[in-house]
C-alpha positions as CSV (number, residue, x, y, z in Angstrom):
1,X,-36.4,-82.8,99.4
2,X,-33.7,-82.0,102.1
3,X,-33.7,-85.6,103.2
4,X,-33.4,-87.2,99.9
5,X,-30.2,-88.5,98.2
6,X,-31.3,-86.8,95.0
7,X,-29.9,-83.4,93.9
8,X,-32.5,-80.9,92.8
9,X,-31.0,-78.0,90.9
10,X,-33.2,-74.7,90.8
11,X,-32.1,-72.5,87.9
12,X,-33.4,-69.1,86.8
13,X,-32.9,-68.6,83.1
14,X,-34.6,-67.9,80.0
15,X,-33.3,-71.1,78.2
16,X,-32.7,-74.7,79.3
17,X,-30.3,-77.4,78.5
18,X,-31.6,-81.2,77.6
19,X,-30.2,-84.4,76.2
20,X,-31.8,-85.4,73.0
21,X,-32.8,-89.1,72.2
22,X,-29.8,-89.4,70.2
23,X,-27.8,-88.5,73.1
24,X,-26.6,-85.1,71.9
25,X,-27.0,-82.0,74.0
26,X,-29.5,-79.4,72.9
27,X,-30.6,-75.9,74.2
28,X,-34.2,-74.3,73.8
29,X,-35.7,-71.0,74.8
30,X,-38.2,-70.9,77.7
31,X,-41.3,-69.8,76.1
32,X,-44.7,-68.6,77.4
33,X,-46.8,-71.1,75.3
34,X,-49.2,-73.8,76.7
35,X,-47.4,-76.9,78.1
36,X,-46.7,-79.7,75.3
37,X,-46.1,-83.1,77.1
38,X,-43.6,-84.0,74.2
39,X,-41.3,-81.3,75.6
40,X,-41.5,-82.3,79.2
41,X,-37.8,-82.9,80.5
42,X,-37.4,-86.6,81.5
43,X,-34.9,-87.8,84.1
44,X,-35.6,-91.2,83.2
45,X,-34.8,-90.7,79.5
46,X,-38.3,-91.6,78.1
47,X,-39.1,-88.4,76.5
48,X,-37.9,-86.4,73.4
49,X,-36.1,-84.1,75.8
50,X,-34.4,-85.4,78.7
51,X,-32.3,-84.0,81.5
52,X,-28.7,-83.6,80.7
53,X,-27.4,-85.1,83.8
54,X,-28.7,-87.3,86.7
55,X,-29.9,-84.3,88.8
56,X,-33.6,-83.1,89.0
57,X,-33.6,-79.6,87.4
58,X,-36.4,-77.1,88.0
59,X,-36.1,-74.3,85.5
60,X,-37.8,-71.1,86.1
61,X,-38.0,-68.3,83.6
62,X,-35.7,-65.6,84.7
63,X,-38.0,-62.9,83.0
64,X,-40.9,-63.7,85.3
65,X,-41.8,-61.3,88.1
66,X,-40.6,-62.5,91.5
67,X,-44.1,-63.4,92.4
68,X,-44.6,-65.3,89.3
69,X,-41.4,-67.1,89.7
70,X,-42.5,-68.1,93.4
71,X,-45.6,-69.5,92.1
72,X,-43.6,-71.4,89.3
73,X,-41.4,-72.9,91.8
74,X,-44.4,-74.0,94.1
75,X,-45.7,-75.8,91.2
76,X,-42.6,-77.3,89.7
77,X,-40.5,-77.7,92.6
78,X,-42.8,-78.5,95.5
79,X,-45.2,-80.4,93.2
80,X,-43.5,-82.2,90.4
81,X,-40.0,-82.5,91.8
82,X,-41.0,-83.4,95.3
83,X,-43.5,-86.1,94.1
84,X,-41.0,-87.5,91.8
85,X,-38.6,-87.9,94.7
86,X,-41.6,-89.3,97.0
87,X,-42.8,-91.9,94.5
88,X,-39.4,-93.4,93.9
89,X,-38.8,-91.8,90.7
90,X,-41.8,-92.5,88.8
91,X,-42.0,-89.9,86.1
92,X,-45.6,-90.5,85.1
93,X,-46.7,-90.6,88.6
94,X,-45.3,-87.2,89.2
95,X,-46.8,-85.7,85.9
96,X,-50.2,-84.4,85.2
97,X,-52.7,-86.8,83.8
98,X,-55.1,-84.6,81.8
99,X,-58.1,-86.1,80.4
100,X,-60.5,-84.0,78.9
101,X,-60.3,-80.6,80.8
102,X,-59.3,-81.9,84.3
103,X,-56.3,-83.5,85.9
104,X,-56.6,-86.9,87.3
105,X,-53.4,-86.7,89.3
106,X,-55.1,-85.6,92.4
107,X,-52.0,-86.1,94.6
108,X,-49.9,-83.9,92.3
109,X,-52.8,-81.2,92.4
110,X,-52.9,-81.2,96.0
111,X,-49.3,-80.9,96.6
112,X,-49.1,-77.9,94.1
113,X,-52.3,-76.3,95.8
114,X,-50.9,-76.8,99.5
115,X,-47.4,-75.5,98.5
116,X,-49.0,-72.4,97.0
117,X,-51.4,-71.9,100.1
118,X,-48.6,-72.4,102.6
119,X,-46.4,-69.9,100.7
120,X,-49.2,-67.4,100.7
121,X,-50.3,-68.0,104.4
122,X,-46.6,-67.3,105.5
123,X,-46.4,-64.1,103.8
124,X,-49.9,-62.9,104.6
125,X,-49.2,-63.6,108.2
126,X,-45.9,-61.8,108.0
127,X,-44.4,-64.7,109.8
128,X,-41.2,-64.6,108.0
129,X,-40.5,-61.3,105.9
130,X,-37.2,-62.6,104.6
131,X,-38.8,-65.7,103.1
132,X,-41.6,-63.6,101.5
133,X,-39.1,-61.3,100.0
134,X,-36.9,-64.2,98.9
135,X,-40.0,-65.8,96.9
136,X,-41.1,-62.0,95.4
137,X,-44.1,-61.5,97.8
138,X,-43.7,-58.0,98.9
139,X,-45.8,-57.2,101.8
140,X,-48.0,-54.0,102.1
């Protein structure tokens, strides 16, 4: 992400701002319900709720524990957002492709799993305490 010309905002909040299809700005609460694709935020303006500006925005619920927030970032930031940048802005290519009960987007799943494993490895091996604390993994 650091080598990209795209701006990625990481926001801790219990709500998010979006642009409606009619162009008006809206706000919604971060909920703990199962994902519904119709409410996915689209940078390329092809969804019901779209990003309010040209940046890529990763919103993490501020009410999560630090460890849960780190896991969400691994999924959303190092999964969806990074793949969106790497694939040239292909929203569909950076999204889950669920058919029946499994995800067919293997590249996305591998990126998410690798990100989570790397963070856990760093913390478990105590290679960088500050990074682990930043992401909420408190070492025993």
